[in-house]
C-alpha positions as CSV (number, residue, x, y, z in Angstrom):
1,X,0.0,0.0,0.0
2,X,1.5,3.4,-1.0
3,X,1.3,6.2,1.5
4,X,0.1,9.7,0.6
5,X,2.7,12.2,-0.4
6,X,3.7,14.8,2.2
7,X,3.0,17.6,-0.2
8,X,1.3,17.9,-3.6
9,X,2.3,20.1,-6.4
10,X,-0.1,21.7,-8.9
11,X,0.7,21.7,-12.6
12,X,1.4,25.4,-12.5
13,X,3.9,25.0,-9.7
14,X,5.6,22.1,-11.5
15,X,6.0,24.1,-14.7
16,X,7.5,27.0,-12.8
17,X,9.9,24.6,-10.9
18,X,11.0,23.2,-14.3
19,X,11.5,26.7,-15.8
20,X,13.6,27.7,-12.8
21,X,15.7,24.5,-13.0
22,X,16.2,24.9,-16.7
23,X,17.3,28.6,-16.4
24,X,19.7,27.8,-13.5
25,X,22.5,26.7,-15.8
26,X,23.7,23.8,-13.7
27,X,22.3,20.4,-12.9
28,X,20.0,20.2,-9.9
29,X,18.2,17.4,-8.2
30,X,15.1,19.6,-7.7
31,X,14.0,22.1,-5.1
32,X,14.0,22.0,-1.3
33,X,11.1,23.4,0.7
34,X,11.2,24.2,4.4
35,X,10.1,26.6,7.0
36,X,11.9,29.2,9.1
37,X,11.1,31.4,12.0
38,X,10.0,34.8,10.7
39,X,7.4,36.8,9.0
40,X,4.5,38.5,10.7
41,X,2.8,35.3,11.7
42,X,5.8,33.4,13.2
43,X,6.9,31.0,10.4
44,X,7.6,31.4,6.7
45,X,8.2,29.1,3.9
46,X,11.5,28.9,1.9
47,X,12.1,27.4,-1.5
48,X,15.7,26.9,-2.7
49,X,17.6,24.8,-5.3
50,X,18.6,21.3,-4.2
51,X,21.8,19.9,-5.6
52,X,21.8,16.8,-3.5
53,X,19.6,14.9,-1.0
54,X,20.5,15.7,2.6
55,X,20.2,13.1,5.4
56,X,16.6,12.7,6.4
57,X,15.1,14.8,3.6
58,X,11.7,13.6,2.5
59,X,11.7,13.1,-1.3
60,X,8.4,13.8,-3.2
61,X,8.2,13.2,-6.9
62,X,5.0,14.9,-8.2
63,X,4.1,16.3,-11.6
64,X,7.5,15.4,-13.0
65,X,9.5,17.4,-10.5
66,X,11.5,16.4,-7.4
67,X,10.7,18.2,-4.2
68,X,12.9,17.7,-1.1
69,X,11.3,18.5,2.2
70,X,13.6,19.7,5.0
71,X,13.1,17.2,7.9
72,X,12.5,20.1,10.3
73,X,9.6,21.3,8.2
74,X,8.0,17.9,7.6
75,X,5.4,18.2,10.4
76,X,4.4,21.7,9.3
77,X,3.9,20.7,5.6
78,X,1.9,17.4,5.9
79,X,-1.0,17.6,3.5
80,X,0.0,20.9,2.0
81,X,-0.4,21.9,-1.7
82,X,2.2,24.0,-3.5
83,X,1.0,26.2,-6.3
84,X,2.4,29.0,-8.4
85,X,0.4,32.2,-8.9
86,X,1.1,35.0,-11.3
87,X,-0.8,38.2,-10.8
88,X,-0.4,41.8,-12.0
89,X,1.8,42.9,-9.2
90,X,2.9,39.7,-7.5
91,X,3.9,36.3,-8.5
92,X,5.4,33.4,-6.6
93,X,4.8,30.0,-5.0
94,X,1.9,29.7,-2.6
95,X,1.0,27.0,-0.1
96,X,-2.4,25.8,0.9
97,X,-1.6,24.3,4.3
98,X,-4.1,22.5,6.4
99,X,-1.8,22.8,9.4
100,X,-1.7,26.6,9.4
101,X,-4.0,28.1,12.1
102,X,-3.5,31.6,10.7
103,X,-1.5,33.4,8.1
104,X,-0.5,36.9,7.4
105,X,-2.3,39.1,4.8
106,X,0.5,38.8,2.2
107,X,0.4,35.0,2.6
108,X,4.2,34.5,3.1
109,X,4.0,33.5,6.7
110,X,1.8,31.4,9.0
111,X,1.5,30.0,12.5
112,X,0.5,26.5,13.7
């Protein structure tokens, strides 16, 4: 029996990840997602290039991209969905996170 992925990726987010990896100019394993203290709600997401799997990273392959989840962020991201939104004045990755009790108005930070 297969278990449910920690995080799911929309088609739009996968396309943007592929675009970023293709523009990077050097081979990458995928991207790493984690959380850090900060932002107006206490915690904020980070997304960075991942050149190699670190010990204890959770590996998610979805929509043709490889996402590594920082082990310290795993509990905060269970069941989340990553999307990419492009609007007139703002574009970027967004997260729909069932673990977030509240988030800031700009959507870049949350608390649990």
